[in-house]
C-alpha positions as a LaTeX table, in Angstrom:
\begin{tabular}{lrrr}
\hline
Residue & $x$ (\AA) & $y$ (\AA) & $z$ (\AA) \\
\hline
Met1 & $-32.71$ & 185.40 & 74.15 \\
Val2 & $-35.50$ & 187.03 & 75.96 \\
Asp3 & $-38.35$ & 184.69 & 77.19 \\
Pro4 & $-41.22$ & 186.25 & 74.47 \\
Glu5 & $-44.01$ & 185.84 & 77.18 \\
Thr6 & $-42.52$ & 188.42 & 79.46 \\
Thr7 & $-40.84$ & 190.89 & 77.15 \\
Asp8 & $-42.99$ & 194.06 & 76.94 \\
Ala9 & $-40.23$ & 196.94 & 76.07 \\
Thr10 & $-38.37$ & 197.00 & 72.32 \\
Ile11 & $-34.53$ & 195.39 & 72.70 \\
Ser12 & $-31.81$ & 197.73 & 72.50 \\
Glu13 & $-28.92$ & 196.73 & 70.28 \\
Glu14 & $-27.06$ & 195.75 & 73.94 \\
Thr15 & $-30.02$ & 193.46 & 74.74 \\
Trp16 & $-29.49$ & 191.83 & 71.41 \\
Arg17 & $-26.10$ & 191.44 & 71.99 \\
Gln18 & $-26.52$ & 189.96 & 75.35 \\
Met19 & $-29.09$ & 187.60 & 74.02 \\
Leu20 & $-26.76$ & 186.53 & 71.15 \\
Leu21 & $-23.54$ & 186.26 & 73.08 \\
Val22 & $-24.59$ & 185.51 & 76.84 \\
Pro23 & $-26.20$ & 181.72 & 77.52 \\
Ala24 & $-29.75$ & 182.77 & 79.39 \\
Pro25 & $-31.83$ & 179.96 & 82.08 \\
Val26 & $-34.60$ & 180.21 & 78.88 \\
Met27 & $-31.78$ & 178.13 & 76.70 \\
Arg28 & $-32.45$ & 174.64 & 78.76 \\
Leu29 & $-36.10$ & 175.33 & 77.74 \\
Arg30 & $-35.18$ & 175.82 & 73.90 \\
Arg31 & $-33.06$ & 172.44 & 73.87 \\
Met32 & $-35.61$ & 170.79 & 75.99 \\
Trp33 & $-38.71$ & 171.81 & 73.27 \\
Gly34 & $-36.37$ & 171.07 & 70.23 \\
Arg35 & $-35.85$ & 167.42 & 71.77 \\
Ile36 & $-39.26$ & 166.83 & 71.61 \\
Pro37 & $-40.19$ & 164.69 & 67.53 \\
Ser38 & $-42.91$ & 167.16 & 66.77 \\
Ala39 & $-41.62$ & 168.71 & 63.51 \\
Pro40 & $-42.39$ & 171.73 & 62.35 \\
Arg41 & $-41.36$ & 174.09 & 65.22 \\
Cys42 & $-40.80$ & 177.45 & 65.72 \\
Lys43 & $-37.46$ & 178.38 & 64.04 \\
Trp44 & $-36.16$ & 180.55 & 67.22 \\
Cys45 & $-37.27$ & 179.30 & 70.58 \\
Thr46 & $-38.07$ & 175.45 & 68.53 \\
Arg47 & $-41.64$ & 174.96 & 70.38 \\
Pro48 & $-43.04$ & 172.33 & 68.45 \\
Phe49 & $-46.26$ & 172.93 & 66.13 \\
Gly50 & $-46.59$ & 169.16 & 65.53 \\
Gly51 & $-47.78$ & 166.46 & 67.53 \\
Pro52 & $-48.96$ & 166.18 & 70.76 \\
Gly53 & $-46.05$ & 168.93 & 71.84 \\
Gly54 & $-47.96$ & 171.21 & 68.76 \\
Ser55 & $-51.52$ & 170.88 & 70.89 \\
Val56 & $-50.46$ & 171.83 & 74.26 \\
Met57 & $-49.02$ & 174.69 & 72.48 \\
Ser58 & $-51.89$ & 175.71 & 70.32 \\
Ala59 & $-53.82$ & 175.22 & 73.67 \\
Ile60 & $-51.67$ & 177.59 & 75.85 \\
Gly61 & $-51.62$ & 180.37 & 72.66 \\
Leu62 & $-47.76$ & 179.84 & 71.36 \\
Gly63 & $-48.64$ & 177.63 & 68.33 \\
Pro64 & $-47.94$ & 179.20 & 65.01 \\
Trp65 & $-48.65$ & 182.69 & 64.22 \\
Thr66 & $-51.55$ & 183.05 & 61.71 \\
Lys67 & $-49.73$ & 185.26 & 59.60 \\
Asn68 & $-46.02$ & 183.96 & 59.46 \\
Ala69 & $-46.23$ & 180.21 & 60.69 \\
Lys70 & $-42.72$ & 179.75 & 61.24 \\
Tyr71 & $-42.60$ & 181.60 & 64.19 \\
Cys72 & $-44.75$ & 180.32 & 66.94 \\
Thr73 & $-47.10$ & 183.41 & 68.50 \\
Gly74 & $-45.01$ & 184.60 & 71.55 \\
Cys75 & $-41.71$ & 185.06 & 69.61 \\
Phe76 & $-42.98$ & 186.68 & 66.80 \\
Arg77 & $-44.79$ & 189.40 & 69.18 \\
Val78 & $-41.21$ & 190.18 & 70.00 \\
Leu79 & $-39.37$ & 190.07 & 66.65 \\
Arg80 & $-42.37$ & 192.10 & 65.39 \\
Arg81 & $-41.52$ & 194.95 & 67.61 \\
Ser82 & $-38.02$ & 194.71 & 68.59 \\
His83 & $-36.56$ & 195.57 & 65.16 \\
Gly84 & $-32.83$ & 195.86 & 65.07 \\
Gly85 & $-29.85$ & 193.77 & 66.12 \\
Ala86 & $-26.28$ & 193.87 & 66.82 \\
Glu87 & $-22.73$ & 192.42 & 65.69 \\
Val88 & $-21.81$ & 189.39 & 66.66 \\
Glu89 & $-18.90$ & 186.70 & 66.26 \\
Cys90 & $-20.92$ & 183.81 & 65.09 \\
Ser91 & $-21.03$ & 181.15 & 62.38 \\
Leu92 & $-22.74$ & 180.62 & 59.48 \\
Leu93 & $-24.06$ & 177.39 & 57.67 \\
Phe94 & $-25.34$ & 177.23 & 54.55 \\
Ala95 & $-26.21$ & 173.55 & 52.61 \\
Asp96 & $-28.11$ & 173.14 & 49.14 \\
Val97 & $-29.08$ & 170.39 & 47.21 \\
Arg98 & $-26.51$ & 170.30 & 44.00 \\
Gly99 & $-28.34$ & 170.21 & 40.60 \\
Ser100 & $-31.65$ & 170.77 & 41.91 \\
Thr101 & $-32.52$ & 172.08 & 38.17 \\
Ser102 & $-31.54$ & 168.46 & 36.87 \\
Leu103 & $-33.67$ & 166.43 & 39.57 \\
Ala104 & $-36.63$ & 168.46 & 38.74 \\
Glu105 & $-36.23$ & 167.92 & 35.06 \\
His106 & $-36.33$ & 164.11 & 35.61 \\
Met107 & $-39.35$ & 164.25 & 37.71 \\
Arg108 & $-43.06$ & 164.82 & 38.68 \\
Pro109 & $-43.73$ & 168.17 & 40.06 \\
Arg110 & $-44.90$ & 166.27 & 43.06 \\
Asp111 & $-42.01$ & 164.10 & 43.66 \\
Phe112 & $-39.59$ & 166.75 & 43.35 \\
Asn113 & $-41.75$ & 168.70 & 45.96 \\
Arg114 & $-41.66$ & 165.81 & 48.35 \\
Leu115 & $-37.69$ & 165.34 & 47.58 \\
Met116 & $-37.51$ & 169.04 & 49.01 \\
Gly117 & $-40.07$ & 168.53 & 52.05 \\
Arg118 & $-37.93$ & 165.77 & 53.01 \\
Phe119 & $-34.77$ & 167.50 & 52.36 \\
Tyr120 & $-36.45$ & 170.54 & 54.50 \\
Asp121 & $-37.29$ & 168.02 & 57.17 \\
Thr122 & $-34.11$ & 166.46 & 57.71 \\
Ala123 & $-32.09$ & 169.62 & 57.44 \\
Thr124 & $-34.14$ & 171.87 & 60.34 \\
Asp125 & $-33.97$ & 168.14 & 62.52 \\
Val126 & $-30.34$ & 168.69 & 62.52 \\
Leu127 & $-30.42$ & 172.44 & 62.65 \\
Val128 & $-31.91$ & 172.44 & 66.00 \\
Arg129 & $-30.18$ & 169.77 & 67.54 \\
His130 & $-26.89$ & 171.62 & 67.05 \\
Asp131 & $-28.49$ & 174.81 & 68.32 \\
Ala132 & $-28.93$ & 176.35 & 65.43 \\
Ile133 & $-30.99$ & 179.31 & 64.63 \\
Val134 & $-32.75$ & 178.20 & 61.19 \\
Asp135 & $-32.75$ & 181.33 & 59.42 \\
Lys136 & $-34.83$ & 180.25 & 55.93 \\
Phe137 & $-35.08$ & 178.02 & 53.07 \\
Val138 & $-34.15$ & 179.84 & 49.65 \\
Gly139 & $-34.90$ & 177.76 & 46.71 \\
Asp140 & $-33.37$ & 174.05 & 47.30 \\
Glu141 & $-30.85$ & 175.92 & 50.08 \\
Ile142 & $-31.40$ & 176.32 & 54.04 \\
Ile143 & $-29.65$ & 178.17 & 55.97 \\
Gly144 & $-28.64$ & 178.01 & 59.90 \\
Ile145 & $-26.99$ & 180.63 & 62.25 \\
Phe146 & $-25.26$ & 179.80 & 65.05 \\
Val147 & $-24.25$ & 182.51 & 67.85 \\
Pro148 & $-22.96$ & 181.95 & 70.88 \\
Ala149 & $-25.51$ & 181.96 & 73.62 \\
Met150 & $-26.80$ & 178.77 & 71.90 \\
Ala151 & $-24.14$ & 176.99 & 70.19 \\
Gly152 & $-21.52$ & 177.52 & 72.67 \\
Ala153 & $-18.25$ & 179.67 & 72.10 \\
Gln154 & $-16.72$ & 176.86 & 70.01 \\
His155 & $-19.95$ & 177.57 & 67.37 \\
Gly156 & $-18.12$ & 176.49 & 64.66 \\
Arg157 & $-17.52$ & 173.51 & 65.83 \\
Glu158 & $-21.24$ & 173.23 & 66.01 \\
Ala159 & $-21.81$ & 174.39 & 62.62 \\
Ile160 & $-19.28$ & 171.66 & 61.39 \\
Ser161 & $-20.96$ & 169.12 & 63.21 \\
Ala162 & $-24.24$ & 169.64 & 62.01 \\
Ala163 & $-23.04$ & 170.19 & 58.20 \\
Ile164 & $-21.24$ & 166.28 & 58.67 \\
Glu165 & $-24.55$ & 164.96 & 60.23 \\
Leu166 & $-26.55$ & 166.38 & 57.23 \\
Leu167 & $-24.33$ & 164.80 & 54.82 \\
Gln168 & $-24.17$ & 161.70 & 56.50 \\
Arg169 & $-28.60$ & 161.87 & 56.60 \\
Thr170 & $-29.19$ & 162.60 & 53.45 \\
Gly171 & $-26.97$ & 159.47 & 52.56 \\
His172 & $-23.41$ & 160.52 & 51.89 \\
Arg173 & $-21.48$ & 157.78 & 52.67 \\
Pro174 & $-18.20$ & 155.73 & 51.27 \\
Thr175 & $-20.55$ & 152.97 & 49.71 \\
Gly176 & $-23.75$ & 153.71 & 48.07 \\
Lys177 & $-25.74$ & 157.05 & 46.45 \\
Pro178 & $-27.58$ & 160.04 & 48.25 \\
Trp179 & $-31.09$ & 159.98 & 47.93 \\
Val180 & $-30.17$ & 163.71 & 47.56 \\
Pro181 & $-27.29$ & 165.46 & 46.61 \\
Val182 & $-26.13$ & 167.75 & 49.13 \\
Gly183 & $-23.05$ & 169.95 & 49.69 \\
Ala184 & $-22.65$ & 172.94 & 52.28 \\
Gly185 & $-20.21$ & 176.07 & 53.23 \\
Val186 & $-19.26$ & 176.63 & 56.64 \\
Asn187 & $-17.77$ & 179.95 & 58.36 \\
Ser188 & $-17.21$ & 181.86 & 61.31 \\
Gly189 & $-16.91$ & 185.97 & 61.53 \\
Leu190 & $-18.74$ & 189.14 & 62.42 \\
Ala191 & $-22.09$ & 189.24 & 61.11 \\
Tyr192 & $-25.27$ & 191.50 & 62.34 \\
Val193 & $-27.76$ & 189.20 & 63.42 \\
Gly194 & $-31.12$ & 190.70 & 64.44 \\
Ala195 & $-35.09$ & 190.83 & 63.38 \\
Ile196 & $-35.76$ & 192.74 & 59.91 \\
Gly197 & $-38.44$ & 193.50 & 58.24 \\
Asp198 & $-42.25$ & 194.60 & 58.71 \\
Gly199 & $-45.04$ & 193.16 & 59.91 \\
Pro200 & $-45.87$ & 189.61 & 58.72 \\
Asp201 & $-42.61$ & 189.89 & 57.03 \\
Thr202 & $-40.59$ & 190.14 & 59.93 \\
Glu203 & $-37.98$ & 187.80 & 60.03 \\
Leu204 & $-35.39$ & 186.68 & 62.46 \\
Thr205 & $-31.61$ & 186.75 & 60.22 \\
Ala206 & $-27.99$ & 187.31 & 59.95 \\
Met207 & $-26.51$ & 190.47 & 57.42 \\
Gly208 & $-23.14$ & 190.79 & 56.58 \\
Asp209 & $-19.86$ & 189.66 & 54.33 \\
Thr210 & $-19.61$ & 186.16 & 56.28 \\
Val211 & $-22.81$ & 185.30 & 55.56 \\
Asn212 & $-22.60$ & 186.19 & 52.00 \\
Thr213 & $-19.26$ & 184.44 & 51.71 \\
Thr214 & $-20.89$ & 181.26 & 53.26 \\
Ala215 & $-23.25$ & 180.96 & 50.48 \\
Arg216 & $-20.29$ & 181.27 & 47.74 \\
Leu217 & $-18.83$ & 178.60 & 49.44 \\
Ala218 & $-22.03$ & 176.51 & 49.41 \\
Ser219 & $-22.58$ & 177.33 & 46.08 \\
Glu220 & $-18.84$ & 175.66 & 45.19 \\
Ala221 & $-19.59$ & 172.60 & 47.04 \\
Gly222 & $-19.87$ & 169.40 & 45.50 \\
Ala223 & $-22.22$ & 166.71 & 46.34 \\
Gly224 & $-20.98$ & 165.72 & 49.81 \\
Glu225 & $-18.47$ & 168.11 & 50.35 \\
Ile226 & $-18.21$ & 170.96 & 52.95 \\
Leu227 & $-16.40$ & 173.81 & 52.48 \\
Val228 & $-14.94$ & 175.51 & 55.74 \\
Thr229 & $-13.02$ & 178.69 & 55.97 \\
Asp230 & $-10.01$ & 178.99 & 58.39 \\
Ser231 & $-11.95$ & 181.07 & 60.87 \\
Ala232 & $-14.12$ & 178.76 & 61.33 \\
Ala233 & $-11.59$ & 175.53 & 61.62 \\
Glu234 & $-9.81$ & 177.56 & 63.82 \\
Asn235 & $-12.91$ & 178.27 & 66.24 \\
Ala236 & $-13.78$ & 174.90 & 65.95 \\
Gly237 & $-10.02$ & 173.36 & 66.89 \\
Leu238 & $-9.42$ & 171.89 & 63.75 \\
Thr239 & $-6.99$ & 173.73 & 62.37 \\
Ser240 & $-4.41$ & 170.78 & 62.64 \\
Val241 & $-7.01$ & 168.38 & 61.17 \\
Ala242 & $-5.90$ & 166.20 & 57.56 \\
Ala243 & $-7.95$ & 167.71 & 54.89 \\
Glu244 & $-7.44$ & 168.68 & 51.25 \\
Arg245 & $-7.45$ & 172.53 & 51.09 \\
Arg246 & $-8.42$ & 174.71 & 47.99 \\
Thr247 & $-8.15$ & 178.10 & 47.15 \\
Leu248 & $-11.08$ & 179.55 & 45.81 \\
Ser249 & $-12.07$ & 182.93 & 43.75 \\
Leu250 & $-15.34$ & 183.42 & 44.69 \\
Lys251 & $-18.16$ & 185.63 & 42.74 \\
Gly252 & $-18.00$ & 189.05 & 43.81 \\
Lys253 & $-15.04$ & 188.86 & 46.41 \\
Ser254 & $-11.36$ & 190.56 & 45.35 \\
Asn255 & $-9.91$ & 188.14 & 46.68 \\
Pro256 & $-9.27$ & 184.40 & 46.86 \\
Ile257 & $-10.10$ & 182.52 & 49.94 \\
Asp258 & $-8.32$ & 179.22 & 51.38 \\
Val259 & $-11.01$ & 176.47 & 52.63 \\
Leu260 & $-10.65$ & 173.06 & 54.23 \\
Val261 & $-12.52$ & 169.88 & 52.26 \\
Phe262 & $-14.44$ & 167.94 & 54.73 \\
Gly263 & $-16.98$ & 165.06 & 53.62 \\
Ser264 & $-19.49$ & 162.86 & 56.07 \\
Ser265 & $-16.61$ & 161.21 & 57.32 \\
Leu266 & $-15.02$ & 163.36 & 59.30 \\
Ala267 & $-14.96$ & 162.15 & 62.84 \\
Leu268 & $-14.22$ & 165.02 & 65.09 \\
Pro269 & $-11.40$ & 165.02 & 67.59 \\
Pro270 & $-12.13$ & 165.54 & 71.26 \\
Gln271 & $-13.60$ & 169.07 & 71.87 \\
Val272 & $-11.13$ & 171.51 & 74.03 \\
\hline
\end{tabular}
């Protein structure tokens, strides 16, 4: 990651690649800010926007960018002038609320809004804790990008671990009913990660077939399920874990895809 307070030049593709693949000293600050319980926060560097931490950031000119409050002022300046990115091996986590249309039909709009807000807050906290880039909220879905510079070489393991924690924190346990039904998809592979869009619409995001496949997996997952591709399981060192296997024909994909089905009770073996 490039420090937004000291960067003046446009970021080249090779520099983007180094940012996404190689841990930098500034990552220690990202993790430190991410541990401060002051949500909401910048979705790139994790600087807090709420609570005492947010007050300090605002006082030094690093509060939410007025035209795109998902980023702090420093990070948005970098993204806005540094369009482009690089193709890198990474992992994606898509998680969405299952049956949200039916839920909304039987709830008052205010109550449904509160439910979704609680889901977004919980999911964002989980992703930040697992060193993901919080890509975006799409309707009832949240997307996390796990790049090596932030999540380590076993980024697939972090994505799967985040998915497990998200299911646990939304109440998916052997007994009882979750407070919101969530399904997830995790995939690893080559994706284009970088800044796209113009002006206040600039976003740090990921694009490519790996991303599209992950989105399809999440839409196929039932409540309490994590559908994991072989590539993600291999990166995570989980190919030998006993789990249900499914072969899925995903919309828009020419060939079926094999996945492992994990749940909230999965205990990850020691990292190798």
